[in-house]
Structures are given as C-alpha cells and as structure tokens.
C-alpha positions in Angstrom: 0.0 0.0 0.0 2.9 2.3 0.7 4.1 2.0 -2.9 0.5 2.8 -4.2 0.3 5.9 -2.0 3.8 7.0 -3.2 2.7 6.6 -6.9 -0.7 8.3 -6.2 1.1 11.2 -4.5 3.3 11.8 -7.6 0.2 11.8 -9.9 -2.4 13.3 -7.6 -3.0 16.4 -9.7 -4.1 14.1 -12.5 -6.0 11.6 -10.4 -8.0 13.4 -7.8 -10.6 15.0 -10.1 -11.4 11.9 -12.2 -11.6 9.8 -8.9 -13.9 12.4 -7.2 -11.5 13.5 -4.5 -11.3 17.0 -3.1 -8.4 16.6 -0.7 -4.9 17.8 -1.7 -3.3 14.4 -1.0 -4.4 10.7 -1.6 -5.7 8.4 1.2 -2.9 7.0 3.3 -1.8 3.3 3.3 -3.9 2.4 6.4 -7.1 3.8 4.8 -6.5 1.9 1.6 -5.9 -1.3 3.5 -9.1 -0.9 5.6 -11.1 -0.1 2.4 -9.8 -3.1 0.5 -10.3 -5.4 3.5 -14.1 -4.8 3.1 -14.0 -6.2 -0.4 -14.1 -9.9 -1.4 -11.4 -11.1 -3.8 -14.1 -12.0 -6.3 -15.6 -8.5 -6.2 -12.2 -6.9 -6.5 -11.3 -9.1 -9.5 -14.6 -8.3 -11.2 -14.0 -4.5 -10.7 -10.5 -4.7 -12.1 -11.7 -6.8 -15.1 -14.4 -4.3 -15.9 -11.8 -1.5 -15.6 -9.3 -3.2 -17.9 -12.0 -4.1 -20.5 -13.0 -0.4 -20.6 -9.5 0.9 -20.7 -8.3 -1.5 -23.4 -11.5 -1.6 -25.5 -9.7 -0.2 -28.6 -6.7 -2.5 -28.4 -6.2 -5.5 -30.6 -3.6 -8.3 -31.2 -1.9 -7.9 -27.8 0.6 -10.4 -26.5 0.4 -11.8 -23.0 3.3 -13.6 -21.2 2.4 -16.4 -18.8 4.8 -16.8 -15.9 4.6 -18.2 -12.4 5.7 -16.1 -9.5 6.3 -17.2 -5.9 5.8 -14.5 -3.2 8.6 -14.1 -0.6 6.4 -11.9 1.6 3.0 -13.7 1.8 2.2 -17.2 2.7 -0.8 -19.6 2.6 -2.6 -20.8 5.7 -0.3 -23.9 5.7 2.8 -21.7 5.7 3.9 -22.3 2.1 4.7 -19.3 -0.1 1.9 -18.1 -2.4 2.5 -19.3 -5.9 0.6 -17.3 -8.6 0.4 -17.5 -12.4 0.7 -14.0 -13.8 -0.6 -13.0 -17.3 1.4 -9.9 -18.2 1.1 -7.6 -21.2 4.6 -6.3 -21.9 3.5 -3.5 -24.2 1.3 -2.0 -21.5 3.3 -3.0 -18.4 0.1 -4.5 -17.0 -0.9 -7.8 -15.3 -4.3 -8.6 -16.6 -4.9 -11.6 -14.4 -3.4 -13.6 -11.5 -4.4 -17.2 -10.6 -3.3 -19.2 -7.5 -1.4 -22.2 -8.9 -1.8 -24.5 -5.9 -5.6 -24.2 -6.0 -7.1 -27.6 -6.8 -3.5 -29.0 -6.7 -2.6 -27.6 -10.2 0.7 -26.6 -11.8 1.2 -23.5 -13.9 0.1 -25.2 -17.2 -3.0 -26.9 -15.8 -3.9 -23.7 -13.9 -3.8 -21.6 -17.1 -5.7 -24.4 -19.0 -8.5 -24.2 -16.4 -8.8 -20.4 -16.8 -7.9 -20.0 -20.5 -11.4 -19.9 -21.9 -12.6 -17.4 -19.3 -9.5 -15.3 -19.7 -9.8 -14.9 -23.5 -13.5 -14.3 -23.2 -12.8 -11.4 -20.9 -9.9 -10.1 -23.0 -10.5 -11.1 -26.7 -8.0 -8.5 -27.8 -5.2 -10.8 -26.5 -4.1 -12.9 -29.5 -0.6 -14.3 -28.7 0.6 -16.2 -25.6 4.3 -16.5 -24.8 5.8 -18.7 -22.1 8.4 -21.2 -21.3 8.4 -25.0 -21.9 6.2 -25.7 -18.9 3.3 -24.5 -21.1 4.2 -26.8 -24.0 1.7 -29.5 -23.5 -0.7 -30.9 -26.0 -3.8 -30.3 -23.9 -3.0 -26.6 -23.5 -2.0 -26.1 -27.1 -5.2 -27.8 -28.2 -7.2 -25.4 -26.0 -5.3 -22.4 -27.5 -5.9 -23.7 -31.1 -9.6 -24.2 -30.3 -9.9 -20.7 -29.1 -8.1 -19.4 -32.2 -5.1 -18.0 -30.3 -1.4 -18.1 -31.3 1.5 -19.0 -29.1 5.3 -18.8 -28.9 6.9 -21.0 -26.3 10.6 -21.1 -25.4 12.3 -24.5 -25.0 15.8 -24.8 -23.7 18.2 -27.6 -22.9 16.6 -28.1 -19.5 13.7 -29.7 -21.3 15.5 -32.3 -23.4 12.5 -34.5 -24.3 10.4 -31.6 -25.6 13.5 -30.1 -27.4 14.2 -33.4 -29.1 10.5 -33.8 -30.2 10.6 -30.3 -31.7 13.9 -31.0 -33.5 12.3 -34.1 -35.1 9.1 -32.2 -36.0 11.1 -29.5 -37.8 13.8 -31.7 -39.2 12.3 -31.8 -42.8 11.2 -28.1 -42.9 13.1 -26.1 -45.6 14.6 -23.1 -43.8 14.5 -21.1 -47.0 10.7 -21.4 -47.5 8.5 -18.5 -46.4 7.3 -18.4 -42.8 3.7 -18.9 -43.9 4.6 -22.2 -45.5 6.5 -23.4 -42.4 3.6 -22.5 -40.2 1.2 -24.3 -42.5 3.4 -27.4 -42.6 3.8 -27.4 -38.8 0.1 -27.0 -38.2 -0.6 -30.0 -40.4 2.0 -32.1 -38.5 0.6 -30.9 -35.2 -3.0 -31.7 -36.2 -2.0 -35.2 -37.2 -0.1 -35.7 -33.9 -3.1 -34.5 -31.9 -5.4 -36.9 -33.8 -3.0 -39.7 -33.1 -2.6 -38.8 -29.4 -4.4 -41.3 -27.1 
C-alpha cells in the first residue's frame, strides 16, 4: 500500500478530479488497507476486469506472457509461499490476471488451461501467448488452437525430451521457405499428432 500511495502522490493532480477526491493528497496506506479489507477477492477481480475491459477496448492483437511467481512476503494458511500464475502484457506493463497455482493441486500449465477460456472471453484483444516450456503440453496447445489463439513458447536444454521432439518435427522443414509455409506445414503435423494422441 505504501508504494501505491507514493505513486498516487506523484500523480495526484491528474488523479484526484477523475476519482472524485477534493483533498490535496491521496488516502494513506492504512485507509487503503481498511477499504480493500471490506471487499471480497471476487468483487475486486470483477471490478478490475471491468476497468481493464473499458481501458483496453480499442486494443487488438496484444501479446500476454504467462509466468509463475512465488511470493517471498506472503504465505498460505499452511505456511507455504503463495505461488501465482501471472498473465502480463509487456507492451502495457500490465498484469491482466493472476491465478493461484496450488488451488485444486494444479501446476502452472493446468492452472492456465483451467482459466484460458474465461481469460480470453474477458480479453478477446489478446491474440498471442508467450511462455516457457512448462506450457508446451498438447492439452493446453489444443485449447489455444480451439480458441483461435497463437503461441510462442521457449524451449531450452533443461527440457531435453520436448526439445528433441521439436527437432524431429522441424527436421524436414526447408529453412528457405516463407514463414507462412513453415507455419502451415507445422500446423498439419501438429493436427496429425493431436489426432493420433491417445
């Protein structure tokens, strides 16, 4: 809350009139904490979603990065650090959504898969997902394809099985052909693999 107050103080001349304040300084950290404590997390998320939808209504083809973050300051009831999945829009320096990863005993990939349809319904202007190899699973990629979304996922040497599969997939792709042809060829291969997947 202290950081929020510091930021609001620096921008108070721009903020106070649109927000309906008449005082010459923003509410202090204690007031903000008490006010937010009266809200449920669900109501707060709904309010933020409505705000973002209004703010970004004119946007299109945005890229969101999926990445897990573990809090060093806050803990769950069992004492374990809070692990959240952040969906971050780099171009806007904005976190559009956060989901608790350990809820329902999920990992980052299955957490996003559970929320993907709802997320893209709320933010249809997000077209591209980026992430690391943890998100490179057939079930999630199938969900993204079904929703008409694109993805770029980074695979490094610490994921040798996935990396080897990708090398085999692209082994016969001509590097000199246009990107559109490569994409089309890869999509055909992927569709066949998904059909053959038990």
